[in-house]
N, C-alpha and C positions, 0 to 999 in steps of 0.2 A: 651767837654773834651774827650781826647783820652781814649780808652779802656785800661784796665790794661795790656793787652798783648802787647801793643805798648809802655809801659813806659820803662824807662831805659836810659842809656847813648847812645851816637851815636854808640859806639862800639857794644853794645848789639843789637841795631837795625840792624846794618850792618850784624852782625853774624846771626840774625834771617832771614833777607832777603836772604843772600847768602845760608843759609841752606835750605830755601824753594826752591830756584832755583835748588840746587843740588838734592833735593828730587824729583822735577819734572823730572829732567834729568834721575835719576835712575828709576823712575816710567815708563817713556817712554821705557827704555831698557827692563824692566820686562814685560810690556804689549806687546812689540814687540816679545819677546820670547814666550809669551803665545799665540800670534796670530796664530802660526803655527798649533795649535790644532784646529783652525777654518778651515783654508785651506792655501795652499801655496800662493794663490793669495792674501789673506788677509795679510799674513806675508810680502810679497813683497811690497804691497801698504803701509803698516805701516812703513816698513823699509825705503822706498824711502822718505816718508814724514818726518820721524824722521831725516834722514841724511841731507835732504834739509834744515831743521831748524838748527841743531847743527853744521853743517859744513859751514854754511853761515858766512860771515864776522861778522855781528852783533852777531849771535849765538855763534861763537867762542870767541869773546871778552867777552860776558856775562858769558859764562861757565868758561873760564879760570880765569876771574876776581872773580867769585864766589868761585872757588876752592882755589885760593891764599888767598883771604881775609878771607874765613872761616877758613882755616888752620892757618894762621898767628894770627888772633884774638883769636882763640880757644887755640892755644899754649900760646899766651900772657896771657890769663886768668889763665892757669895752672901755668905759671911762677910767676905771682904776688900772687898766693895763698900761704898762710903762713903755711898751714897744709895739710896733706894727709888724715886726718880723715874727712869723708864725707859719706852721705847715699850711700847704695849699688847701687842704680840706677845711681847715679853720677859716681861711680867707673866704672860700666859697660860701661856707655856711653863714658867716657874718654878713657878707655882702648881700646874699639873698634875703637874710633876715631883715636887713635895713630897707630893702625894696618892698617887702610884704605890706607893712602898714601904709605906705604911700599908695600902693596899688589897690589896697583893700577898701579905701575910703568910699569910692563910688559904689562898690558892691554893697556895702553896708547901708549907704544912704538910700539907694534906689530899690533895696529890698526891705530890710527890717524897718528903716526909718519911714519909707513910703507906706508900709503897713501900719505903723504906729501913728504917723502924722496925718495921713490921708485916707486910711482905711482901705488901701489897695490890697486886693487878693493876689499876693505875689507867688502864685503857682508858677511852675516852670514855663508854661506857655507865655506868661507875661514877660518873664526874663528873656526868653528866646526872641519874642517879637521886639523887645526893647533894644537888643544889641546885635541881632543877626544882620550881617552885611555891613557892619560899622567897624571903625577902629576899636571901639570899646569891646566888641566881641573878641577880637584878637587879644586885647589887653586882658580880658577875663580868662581866656584860655592860657595865656602866659602866666597869669597869677596862680592858676591852679597848679601848673607845672612847677613854678618857682617854690610855692609853699610845700608841695609834695617832696621836691628834692631837698629842701631845707629840713623838713621833718625826717626824711629818710636818713640823711647824714647824721642828724641828732640821735636817732635811734641806734644807728650803727656805732657811733662813738660811745654811746652809753652801754649797749649790750655786748660789745665785742669783748668785754672782760669775762663773759660766760662761755663755757665750753659748748653748750647746745647751740648758741647763736653762730659760732664759727662753723659748726657742722652744717647748719641749715642755710648759711649765707647764699650758696649758689641757687637754691630754690627760692629764697626770699627775693633775690635780685629779679628773678623772673616775674614774681608776683608784683614787685614794685614797678616794673616796666609795663606789665600788662594792664593793671588797673587804670592808670590815667589814659592809656590808649583807648580802652573800652569806653571810658567816660567821654572822651573827645568824639569818638564815633557816635555815641549815643546823643551827644549834644547836636552834632551836625544832622543826624537822622531826624531827630525830633524838630529841629529848627526848620528843616526843609518841609517837613510835614505841616507844621503850623503855617509856614509861608504859603504853601499851596492852598490850605484850607481858607486862609484869609485873603485870597487873591481878589475877591470881589468885595465891594464896599459894604454890602449888607451883612455878610458874615463877619467882617471886621467890626462893624458897629455892635453886633451881638456879643462878640468876644470882649470888646472894650467895656461894654456894660457889665458883663460877668466879672471882669477883673476890677471894675471901678477905676478904669484908666484915668490917670490924672489929666486935668485940663491944663491950659497954658499957665495959669497962676500956680497950679500945683507943681508943675515941672520947674517953674521959676523958684518956688520955695525949696524944692529939692536941690536945685543947682546952687542956691545960696548956702544951704546947709553943707553941701559937698565942699564948696570953696572954703567955708569957715573951718570945717574939720581938717581939710588939707593943710591950711595955714597952721592949725594947732599941731598937727603931726610934724610939719617942717620946723616949727618952733622948738618942739621937744628934741628933735634930732640936732637942731642948731645948738641948743643948750648942752647936749651931750658932747658934741664936737668941740665946743668952746671949753668945756671942763677938761676934756682930754688934752687939748693944746695947752691950757693953762698949767696942768700938772707937768707936762713935758717941759715947759719953759722954766718952771720952778725947779724941776729936777736938774736942768742944765745949768742953772745959776749956782745951785748948791755944790759944795766941794765934794767931788766923787770919792768913792771908796774903792778898795780892790778886793776882787774875788780870786783867791789862789786855788787853782785846781791841782790836786795831786795827780801826777802823770799827765799834766796838761798845762795850759798857759796860765798866766796871771793877767787878769784883765781889769780895766777900769769900769765902774758901774755907778749909776746914780744911786743916791741914798733912797732906801725904801722900795727899790725895784726887787722883785723876787729873783732868787738865784736862777730859776728856770728861764725867766725873761732875759737875764744877763747872758745865759748860755746861748739863747737864740740870737740875741743882738750881736754877740761876739763870735758867732759861727762855731761854738763849742758843742760837739756832739753830746746830746743829753737825752736819754730815753724818757718818754712820758707817754705811756700807753693810753691813758684816758684823755690826753690832750691838755694836761695841766689843769684839770678841774678838781683835783683833790680826791678823786674817787678810787684811785689805785695808789700804790706806793713805789712804782717803778722809777720815779724821778728822785727817790730819796738819796740823801747824801749823809756821809759821816763827817761831822764837824770836828776837825782836829785842833783848830785854834780859833778862838773867838766865840765859843759857845755861850759863855756867861754874858756876852754883850747882845745876844739875840733876844728878841721878844719871846715870851713863853708861847708854846704851841697852843692853838685854839683847841677847844674840846673835840672838834671834828678831826683835826690833825692828830691829836693824841690818841684817839680811838683807832685811826687807821694804822698808826705806828704800832700800837699795842696788838693789833690783830695779826701782825706778822712777826711779833716778838723782837722788834727792833731794839737795839741798845739805847741807853739814855742819851747818847750824843748823836742820834740819828734825827734828821729833820726832812720834811717834804720840801723839795726845791721849789715847787709851785706855790707853796704857802708862806714860807719864811721870807721876810723882807729885811735884810741886814741894813743897819745904819752905821756900822763900822766894818772894817776889813775883816774877812774870815778866810780860813783855809779849809777846803772841803774835798772829800773823796766821793766820786760818783760810784754808787754801788753797782749799777748796771751799765754795760756798754751799750752802744747804739743798737746793736742787733738783739738786745734784750737779755743777753747772757750776763751772768754775774761777773763783775770784775774780779781780778785775782792779784796775787803778790802784794798784799797790803795787810797791815796789822789789824785793820778792822774786820778782816775776813778770818782771822785766827784769834781765838781767845782761850784763856785757861779758866777752868771752873771745876768745882768739886761736885761730881755727879755720880749717880748710880748707873751702872751698866749691866745689862742682862743679855746673856747668851742662851739660846735655846736650840736644841737639835732633836730631830726625830730619830729614835733608835731603830736599828735594823732596816733602814730604808732600802739599802742595796739588795738585801736578801728578799725583802717584801716585794720589790718591783722587778725582780729578775724574771725575764721572759715576757713581761707585759709590753703592750704596744706603747709607743711614746705618748700618744694622746691620753691613754689611761693613767700614765704616770703623772702627766701634767694635771689631769683632772683631780687625782688624789691630793697632790700638793696644794692646789688651789682650795680644795675643800678644807684641808688641814689649816692653811693660813687664814681662811675665812673664819675659822673657829677661834684661833689663838690671838690674832691681831686686835680684834675689838676690845678685849679686856686690857690690853696694853695701852691702847688709845684712851680708853675710858679712865684709866688711872693717871693719865697725863703724860704718858710716854709716847715716843715716836720710833718707828722702825728705821734704823739708820741704813741697814742694808740686808738683803736676803742672800743667803749662801747655800744654794741648792735646797737641801731639806731642813735648813735652819735659818736663824736670823740673829741680828744684834739690835738691841733696842737701847735707847738712852732716855733718861728722865730729866729733861732740862727744865728745872723749876728754880724758884727763888730760894736758894740756900740748900745745904746738904740735908737738913732734916726733912724738908718737903720732898726732896728727891728720893731719899731712902724710904719714906713712908709710901710714896707712889710705887716704888719698885716692889715692895712687899705686897701692896694691894694688887699689883699686876700679877704676881706669882699666884696669889690666891685665886684671882679671876681666871688665870690660865688653867689651874687645876680643876676648877669647876667646869670650865669649857671642855676639858678633855674627858670628863665623866660623861657629859652629854654627847660628845662626838663618838665616843666608844660605844655608847648605847645605840646610836644610830647604826654604827658599823655592825654591831651584834645583830640588829634586826635585819641587816642585809646579808647576814651569813659571812661577814668578813672578820678577820682577826683584829683585836684591838691594837691601837697605836700607843707606843711607849715614847716618852720624852725625857730629856735631861735638861735642867735649867741651872745656870750658874749666875750668881748676882754678887757684885762687888762695888764698893764705893771708894772713890779717891780722885785725885787730880787728873783731869784729861785736858787735852788741847783740841778744840773744835776749829776746823779750818778746811780750806779747799786743797785737796791733794790730787794732782794730775796735771796733764798738759793744758795749755791755755785753751779756753773754750770747751774743754772736756774734763773739768775738774769738779767733781761732785763734792758737796760738803760732807765731811766725815769727822771722826774723832780718833785720836791716837794717844798712846801712853801705856804705862805699866798696868793701870787699872783695867784697860781693855784686855790685856794679855791674861791677867789674873782671872777675870770673869770667864774668859774662854777656857782656861784650865780647870776652873771649878766645874764648868759644864761637862768637860771630859771626865772629871773625877766621879761624877754621879753614877756612871756605869759600874765602876769598881765598888762603889759604896752601896749599890742597890737602892739609891735614893732617886726621887723624882726631881729634887732641887737641893742645891747647896747654897746657903746664904752666909756671907762672911760676917765676922763680928763687927767690921767697920760699918756695914749697913745697919746692923741691929743697934749698935751704939748711936749712930746718927739719928735713927728713928726714935730714940728714947725708950727702947724696949729692953727687956731682959729675958733670960731663959734659964732653966735649971742647969746646974754645973754639968750634970751627966748628959745633957743634951748636946754639949759641944764636942766637936771632933777636931783634933789638931792635924793639919795637913802640911806636908812638905811639898811645895810646888816648885816645879822647874823654873829657874830664873829668879827665885825669891830666897833670900838668905834665911830669914827667920820663919818658923812655922806660922801658919795662919789658922786661927780658930774659926770654925764654921759650924753651923747648925744644919744637919741634913733633915730634909722633910721627905718621908716616904710617900706622903700624899700632899701635893702642893696646895690642894684646896683647904687643908687643915693647918692653920697657923696658930692653933690654940696654945702651942708651946711657948709663944711669946707673951710676956706680960709687960705692963708699963713699969719702967725703972731702968737702972743702969746695969748691964750684964757684967758678970765677973770675968776678968781676963783669965785665959787658960794658959 
């Protein structure tokens, strides 16, 4: 399954990739400027390598393609937006992004275009001489900072979904601030050096000849190209603004719908506006960690009424919802655009915690539940240091949890030297089969773990496993803001008592007939043991496994009731 940062529509992914290419392009420029602080030789070497890459045919195609696709898709995202109300970070990034193409025109014309049109050798000395001491110099310095801040915000909004990025943010902020400062210092240092070297007319003539400095006609041609390109950029921006305003006018004319929020207000909304945009325009608190870009699912809602009237989720939205196991009536608020009134429940509060006290957070399902406990833990760890006890438990869980996960199960909770796992799959059959597979995997893992302990001169670890299948209720249990998702019901209690019973039976695992039947398996009649469990009126038929790794007792077919 792809990481959350790569979720989203094709347009989102192209915008991410093109943005990364442009960020690399900008970073190379900044490092090139900073290299002059090392030595002129380092600067020249970096400059030659950079130009060899970006001015090659493949490099040119990639960079121009990235610039055009990033600008067009970013403008398209602004055009389809139904509201200008958004977080400050988005406002800053969009505003800076609109400034970049306007300010970039002169840089492109007087460097790359000058090279292609007039054969100018646009090494950095040429650029320094051209803009040093002019308003254009300040403008290019501002362009570098604006583009860098725009890219840094984009990177942060993209990668903040990852744990490693959050851990490294303090250090990365330092890098993000230091690099442009070094580049500006390098620019000023080199510009002053060039200005001093060319202080006499003879040296200036030699440099101009080396650079193939444009004559008056050449500069006139560059000025004309700059003007035309600037008009083209403004025309594109004007078209985008006009399209945005036209959509706003059409939306205002159309009869509005209503978005009813569970535990919240009921607000009017234009048809076709996303639920997240409605939340923002109506000042309704709505979590959206990725900024409404469809790369996470924190804005998701449960549609209680009006689901049938919503457009089907896109492939990207469906993948994101499937990745978190969302129910069929869940949708991403940043992606779905209602055309009729709907009633929705916001899964997450503004602080990112999952909302509570709602039917969508509690559901009934027929699932297999597994309890596991380490035998003799208290006696084994008596007199040991706390750190040694923790080390043993972590090693133990490192061995037994992967087989549970591999079978499709999840650990619901750890209980000292034991755990409870649930196999939340589609249907009782799949859940039962997953539980049996997990039991076998745990048994094999315990063989390997005990072999390691024997090699260390330690006693082997014994375990007890109880598995039962039945109706459970999954939901949040606890105080507001501190209510973890868990499961309750008689099925949980029976699985726990089966685990306790393994000690008396001398078995490593006890599997109930409900699990065996649901999995479509059978076992010899003499393999079953009837147990009277506390809290259960009728005896429960179970199959004890002396070695959990050996499930050969089970065959395909329906078991006989005992």
